C-alpha positions as CSV (number, residue, x, y, z in Angstrom):
1,M,-14.9,10.3,-4.3
2,T,-13.0,7.0,-2.5
3,E,-13.8,5.3,0.8
4,A,-12.3,8.1,2.7
5,A,-13.8,11.2,4.6
6,T,-15.8,13.6,3.3
7,A,-16.0,17.4,4.2
8,E,-19.9,16.4,4.5
9,D,-18.3,13.4,6.7
10,A,-16.7,16.1,8.9
11,G,-20.0,17.8,9.8
12,I,-19.7,21.8,8.0
13,G,-22.0,20.3,4.9
14,R,-24.7,22.3,3.1
15,H,-26.3,23.5,6.2
16,G,-22.6,25.1,7.6
17,R,-21.9,26.7,5.2
18,E,-25.6,28.7,5.1
19,Q,-25.5,29.4,9.1
20,C,-22.4,31.2,8.2
21,T,-22.2,35.0,6.6
22,G,-19.4,37.0,5.4
23,G,-16.0,35.9,5.9
24,K,-16.9,32.9,7.6
25,R,-17.9,31.2,4.5
26,S,-14.7,30.9,3.0
27,A,-13.5,30.3,6.5
28,V,-15.5,27.0,5.9
29,S,-15.3,27.1,2.2
30,V,-11.7,26.7,2.8
31,M,-11.8,24.7,6.1
32,Q,-14.2,21.9,3.6
33,S,-11.5,21.8,0.5
34,A,-8.4,20.8,3.9
35,V,-10.2,18.5,5.0
36,T,-10.9,16.6,1.3
37,A,-7.5,17.6,0.0
38,A,-6.9,15.1,3.2
39,S,-8.8,12.7,2.8
40,E,-7.9,12.4,-1.1
41,A,-4.0,12.3,0.3
42,T,-4.9,9.6,3.0
43,S,-6.5,7.1,0.1
44,G,-3.6,8.0,-2.2
45,T,-0.8,7.1,0.6
46,I,-3.0,3.8,1.2
47,E,-2.4,2.9,-2.6
48,A,0.9,3.5,-2.6
49,S,1.8,1.3,0.9
50,K,-0.8,-0.6,-0.6
51,K,1.2,-1.3,-3.7
52,A,4.5,-1.4,-2.1
53,A,3.2,-4.2,0.2
54,E,2.1,-6.2,-3.1
55,Q,5.7,-5.9,-4.8
56,A,7.3,-6.4,-1.3
57,R,5.4,-10.0,-1.2
58,E,6.4,-10.7,-5.3
59,I,9.3,-10.4,-4.7
60,A,9.8,-12.4,-1.4
61,E,8.1,-14.9,-3.5
62,D,10.3,-15.0,-5.7
63,N,13.8,-14.9,-3.3
64,I,12.1,-17.7,-1.8
65,E,11.8,-19.7,-5.2
66,A,15.1,-18.4,-5.9
67,A,16.4,-20.2,-2.3
68,T,13.8,-23.1,-2.9
69,S,15.6,-23.9,-6.4
70,A,19.6,-23.4,-5.5
71,T,19.2,-25.9,-2.3
72,N,17.4,-28.7,-4.4
73,K,20.5,-28.6,-7.4
74,A,22.7,-28.6,-4.7
75,T,20.9,-31.9,-2.5
76,Q,21.2,-32.8,-6.1
77,Q,24.7,-32.9,-6.4
78,A,26.1,-34.5,-3.2
79,V,23.7,-36.5,-4.0
80,E,25.1,-37.9,-7.6
81,K,28.6,-37.8,-6.1
82,V,28.2,-40.3,-2.6
83,R,25.9,-42.3,-4.8
84,T,28.5,-42.3,-7.7
85,P,31.5,-43.8,-6.3
86,T,35.0,-42.6,-6.9
87,K,38.0,-44.5,-9.1
88,R,41.3,-44.0,-7.7
């Protein structure tokens, strides 16, 4: 199980099932399943968010590198124009 809460953490563990009778046990089981499913869904959402954030960071770094490279190239070209005397 993941780090997220489980049905046991929610206080509807084995003891809760044992104290129930008949249809109430089914209701507790359904509740446990719902808590477990929600926990797993939350974990999946967190993992997807982490991956999306990592991808966004990588894209931003790539864009910064491209912008820096273009700026450096333009600066070098401008310096060369200034250093090279123009012929008339």
